[in-house]
N, C-alpha and C positions, 0 to 999 in steps of 0.2 A: 461478370462483374466488371464495371468500368475500370480501366487501368489508370493509375495515378503515378506518373513517373517521378522519380526522386529529383528534387531541385538540386542543381549543381553546388549550391552553397552549403549543402549538408553532406557529410561523409556517409558511407553506407551504414556504419555502426550507429551513428547518431540518428539517421533516418529510420532505421529499424526500431530504435528505442522510441522515437517520436510516434510512429504508427502504433506501436503497442500501447503507449501511454494514452494516446488519443482514443484508442479502442476502449481502454479501461474507463475513461470518463463517460463514454457512451454507455458502457455496461452499468456503471453506477446510476446513470439517469434512468436506464431501463428498469433497474431494480427498485427505483424510488429512493435512492440514497442521495440525490442531489439536494442542495439547500440554496435555492435562488442562484446567486452568483458566488456563493461563499463555499468554504471548506476547500480542501486541497488534496491532491495526490502529487507527490514529487518523485522524480526518478533521476538517478545519477546518469550522466552521459557517459557511455562506455568508451574507453580508449580504443583506437583502431588496433586490430590484431597485428602483431609483428610478423616479419617474413617467415619465422619458424612455424607460425600457426597454420600456414598453408602447405608446409612441407610434408607433414605426416598424413598418410591416407588410411592407416589402420584404424579400425573402430576403437573407441575408448573402452576401457574395462568396464565390466558390469557394475552399475551403481555410480560410475564417474559422472561428474557434473560437466555439462557441455559448456562451450565458450559462451553461448547465449545465456546460460544459467549463472555464469560466473564472470560478471563484468570486471574490468580492471578497477582495483581499489585506488589507483593513482589519479583517476579522473577528478578534476576539481570543479566541474560545472554540473548543474542539474537542471532539469526541466520542470516547469510548473505551469498551472493554468493561467491564462490571461485574465486579469481582474476586470470584470465587466461583462464577461460572456457566460451564458448558461452552459452546463456540461454538454448539451446537445449541439452547441456551436463550436466546441473545441475540435480543432483538426491538428494533424501532424505538423503542418507548417506554421500555425499560429501559436503553438506552445512557446512559452518564453524561456530562454536559456539565461540562467544567472550564475554568478560565482558564489563562493561561500559567504562573501560579505553582502550578498543580496543585490549586487550591481548587475544590471542587464547586460548581457554579452551579445554584441551584434545589434541588429535592428529589431524592434518590436513596435507594433502599432498600439500595444496595450501595456499598462503598468502591471505590477504584481500586487497582491494584497499583503501589506506588511505583517498582518497577523499570521499569514502562511509562512513567511520567512522566519519569524521569531523562533519557533522550535524546530521546524524542518531544517533550517540552516545549521542550527547547533547540533542536531542529530547527525546530519550528513558529514559535518566537519569533524566530528569526534569519533564516530563509529565506522571503521573501514568497511564493515559488511552491511551497513545500512544503505543499501542501494535504492530502496523504495520506502517512502513514508506516506501513510494515509491517515486522513482525519475526516470523520463524518459527524453529523448531528441527527442521526435517525432517532425517531421517538423511543424505540425500545432501548437503544444503547444509552441515550441520554437519561432515560428513566432509571436504569441500573446505576449509572454514574451518580445519580442523586440519592441513592439508597446508602444509608450509613454502613451497611455491611457489604455493599458492592455486589460483585458477581458471585452467585451461589453455584458451587460445583455439584449440582444435583440433577443435571440432565446430560444427555448423550453428547451434545455439542460443547458444553462447558467443560466436560470431563477431558476433552482433547486439549484444553488450554491450561490444565492444572499445572501449577508451578511456573507459569509463563506470564502472570499478570501482576503489574505494580500499579500504584496510585500516586496522584499528585494533587495536593490541596488547591482549591479554587483561589485564584488571585485576581480575577477579573478578565477582561478581554486581553488576549495574548498579543498585544502590540508593543510591549516593552521588551527590548532585546535581552536585558539582564535575566528575564524569566526563563529564557531558553536554556541557560546553564542549569537552573534549578529543576526544570522539567527533565533535563537529561539526567541529573543526579537522582531524581525520583524514580526513573525507569529501572535503575539497578541492573542494567544490562538485559532486562527482559523485553521480549518482542511486543508485548501488549501493555500499553499504559492507559489507564482510565483516569482522565482528568475529572476530578470530582465536580459535580454540579455542571458539567460541561459536555464531555463526549470522549470517545476513544481515539487513541493514536496507536497505529499498528506499524511495526517496522519489519522489513523483510530483506533477505539477501537477493531476491529477485522480485519483480513485479508480480509474477504469478503466485509466489508464496505469500507475499503480503496480501494479495487479494483473497487467497484462501483463508488466511488468518482472519481477515476482516469479515469474511462470510461466516466463519465459525462464531466470531464475537456477536454478529448480528443475530444469527439463529439462536445462540445460547441466551441472549437477552430476550428475544421474542418468546421463547419457551418459558423462561423464568417469569416474565411478566404475565403470561397466560396461566401458569400453574400456581404462582404464589398466592393469589387471592382465593384459591380453591381450598386451601388447607395447609397442613404441615407438610413440608417437602421431605421426600424420602432421601436420606443420605446415601452417598456412594462410598464404599470402603476405600481406604488409602491404596490398597493393592490394585483395585479395579481402576482407580483414577490413573495410577502410574501405567497400567497396562494400556489404557486408552491413549495416553500420550505416546507410548512406544509403538502402538499398532496403527495409529491414524494414517490413512492413505493420503491425506492432504499433503503430507510432508515426506512421504516415502519415495526415494528416487526410483525405485523399481516400478512405481505407478505414476511416474511423471513429475513427482514433487510439486504438484499443483499446476504444472504446465498444461496437462491434458484438459483439465476442467476449464482453465482460462481460455484455451484454444476453442473449446466448445462454445463458450460464451461469445468469443470473438466472431465465430462463424454465424452465430445468431444475429449479431449486430450487422455483419456484412449483408445478411438477407434483408434486414430492415432498412439500413441506410449506410452504404459503404463510403459516404462522403467524408467521414472522419479521416480517410486516407489521403485526402488532398493536402 
């Protein structure tokens, strides 16, 4: 694979975040989750680790979250896609860094989409563990957002999201900043917010966990849209739903907490086009 050295203007921590986020945009495009030049994935820029972070050499205790999985909550900047580029054109170096107010930090050849900042900024600014926020307009997820009853917890994928889904009523195109606070209030601290008549927003403490949540949302909606027209859906008991949430490997630290599956998708993108690393 071609080597893409880190530009000196970026710290090691920021460059790692940029590479991972650029890979995620390419993964979305590969999965068919892109929407022309629209929609967004934003990621908080991690703070550089302090001197003590390099002093300890003993392995972390079982189930502990690594430094990569637990970025600093003090970081006040986040990365988002350049407005005007398709997801297949996003690279580590052209991602745009903005502050909580939506001001571009440093230089960028591209603007950002104001609709992306409206709720992403509010979420990042308010929730310290909201290190990654994703929003898509895929057909199955939008279809479920258009249903009065929303997501049905009647399939394997939806069951893993039980108790984690909130709703926000449609207000139009999300370009008005004051709606960001209302979107945040509607989320009720839950990691999946279905914007009615619009599409899903997923929040994660890491990019990998947010990606795995979005994957579950997408698959749950695909199965619901395939099964609903066929007849009455078979309900799942409360006990089984709670067990699915508890036992889901997507968020289990002993099984990578989503990191392993994201890494597998990143390797796939590296085989197709590693240019996102530039």
